[in-house]
C-alpha positions as CSV (number, residue, x, y, z in Angstrom):
1,M,11.1,25.0,2.6
2,K,12.3,27.4,-0.1
3,L,11.7,25.0,-2.4
4,P,10.0,26.1,-6.0
5,K,6.2,25.2,-5.4
6,Y,3.4,24.6,-8.1
7,P,0.6,27.4,-8.0
8,L,-2.5,26.4,-5.8
9,A,-5.7,26.3,-5.8
10,S,-8.2,26.3,-2.7
11,S,-11.9,25.6,-1.8
12,D,-13.1,28.1,0.5
13,K,-12.5,26.7,3.1
14,F,-9.3,25.8,2.7
15,L,-10.2,22.1,2.7
16,T,-8.9,21.1,-0.8
17,F,-6.3,22.0,-2.7
18,E,-5.6,21.6,-6.2
19,F,-2.9,21.7,-8.8
20,I,-1.2,20.5,-11.7
21,S,2.4,18.7,-11.8
22,E,4.9,19.7,-14.5
23,G,7.2,16.9,-15.2
24,K,7.0,14.4,-18.0
25,K,3.1,15.3,-18.4
26,L,0.6,17.3,-16.8
27,I,-0.7,15.6,-13.9
28,Y,-3.6,17.2,-12.2
29,K,-3.6,16.7,-8.0
30,L,-5.5,16.8,-4.8
31,V,-5.0,17.3,-1.4
32,R,-8.1,17.2,0.8
33,Y,-8.4,17.4,4.1
34,Q,-10.7,15.0,5.9
35,P,-11.7,15.0,9.3
36,T,-11.3,11.7,11.1
37,N,-13.5,10.5,13.8
38,L,-11.2,13.0,16.4
39,E,-12.1,16.2,17.2
40,G,-9.6,18.4,15.7
41,V,-7.6,15.7,13.5
42,Y,-7.6,15.7,10.0
43,N,-6.2,13.6,7.7
44,P,-4.9,14.8,4.1
45,A,-6.1,12.6,1.5
46,F,-3.7,13.4,-1.8
47,G,-2.6,11.6,-4.6
48,D,-3.7,12.1,-8.8
49,K,-7.2,13.3,-9.6
50,D,-9.6,11.1,-11.4
51,L,-10.2,13.9,-14.2
52,S,-13.7,11.4,-14.9
53,T,-14.8,11.5,-11.1
54,G,-12.8,14.1,-9.4
55,D,-12.1,11.7,-7.0
56,I,-8.3,10.9,-5.5
57,D,-6.3,8.2,-6.4
58,D,-3.5,8.0,-3.9
59,T,-2.4,4.4,-5.8
60,I,-1.4,5.9,-9.2
61,I,2.9,6.2,-8.8
62,S,3.7,9.1,-11.5
63,N,7.4,9.0,-11.5
64,N,6.6,12.6,-13.0
65,G,10.5,13.8,-12.2
66,D,9.2,16.7,-10.4
67,S,9.0,15.3,-6.8
68,E,10.4,17.6,-4.6
69,K,8.6,20.5,-6.4
70,V,5.4,18.1,-5.3
71,L,6.5,17.6,-2.3
72,A,6.9,21.4,-1.2
73,T,3.1,22.3,-3.2
74,V,1.8,19.5,-0.6
75,T,3.4,21.2,2.7
76,A,2.4,24.3,0.9
77,T,-1.0,23.1,1.7
78,V,-0.4,22.3,5.5
79,Y,0.6,26.2,5.7
80,A,-2.5,27.1,4.2
81,F,-4.9,24.8,6.3
82,T,-3.4,24.9,10.1
83,D,-3.6,29.3,9.2
84,K,-7.5,28.5,8.8
85,Y,-7.3,26.0,11.4
86,P,-4.6,26.6,13.8
87,D,-5.3,24.1,16.5
88,A,-5.9,21.7,14.0
89,W,-3.6,18.3,14.1
90,I,-2.8,16.3,10.9
91,Y,-2.9,13.0,10.7
92,A,-0.6,11.3,7.8
93,T,0.0,7.9,6.5
94,G,0.9,7.0,3.2
95,S,-1.2,4.3,1.4
96,T,1.8,1.9,1.3
97,K,4.9,1.0,4.0
98,T,7.2,2.5,0.5
99,R,4.4,5.9,0.8
100,T,5.2,5.8,4.6
101,R,8.9,5.9,4.6
102,L,9.1,8.5,1.6
103,Y,6.7,10.9,4.0
104,R,9.3,10.5,6.6
105,M,12.4,11.1,4.5
106,G,10.9,14.3,3.3
107,I,10.0,15.4,7.2
108,T,13.6,14.3,8.0
109,K,15.1,15.9,4.9
110,F,13.6,19.2,5.9
111,F,13.6,18.4,9.6
112,S,15.0,21.7,10.9
113,E,13.1,24.1,8.7
114,V,9.5,22.2,9.8
115,T,10.5,22.2,13.4
116,V,10.5,25.8,13.3
117,D,6.7,25.7,12.9
118,F,5.3,22.5,13.1
119,E,5.5,19.8,16.3
120,V,6.4,16.6,14.7
121,L,5.4,13.3,16.2
122,G,6.3,9.6,15.0
123,E,3.7,6.5,15.6
124,R,5.3,3.3,16.4
125,N,3.7,0.4,17.4
126,G,0.6,2.4,18.1
127,D,2.4,4.8,20.6
128,W,3.3,8.6,19.8
129,E,6.3,10.2,20.3
130,A,8.3,13.1,19.0
131,F,9.7,12.3,15.6
132,K,13.0,11.1,15.5
133,K,15.4,10.7,11.8
134,D,16.0,7.1,10.7
135,V,13.0,5.7,12.5
136,D,10.7,3.5,10.9
137,Y,7.4,5.1,11.9
138,D,3.4,3.7,11.2
139,G,2.0,7.2,10.9
140,F,3.0,11.4,12.0
141,L,0.8,13.6,13.5
142,V,1.5,17.5,13.3
143,R,0.3,20.8,14.4
144,R,1.5,24.4,14.2
145,E,3.6,25.8,16.7
146,K,1.7,28.2,18.8
147,K,4.4,31.0,18.3
148,K,5.1,32.5,22.1
């Protein structure tokens, strides 16, 4: 995605990333890749950073006017994470159906670019299939494409 991105700070293991959304206000954002109960599968928690606890709040709707730049920055964390962990699968779903739909729309909008570097699957009714545009999914699974 050749879109503007925010500068990222990351943990030394590339599991946690932080950046500042600079729209109508300054909002600290966190992306944290957490291992799931499935070997090699990680879930990216993403949202506003609670400055008092350091935790992620994924329920806030920021409406900061920079959603495309935030999406591009979060996508940059996927690249950084999979550079460090090339065999990892990333399972993503929104905290609400609306957010899951927004993720699908983002994948769809940049589909031709995303699929150059990633295998993308969609979860529907408990089954996985190759991602298709305009299909409602419950979640997404992505993995860095192996270069031949």
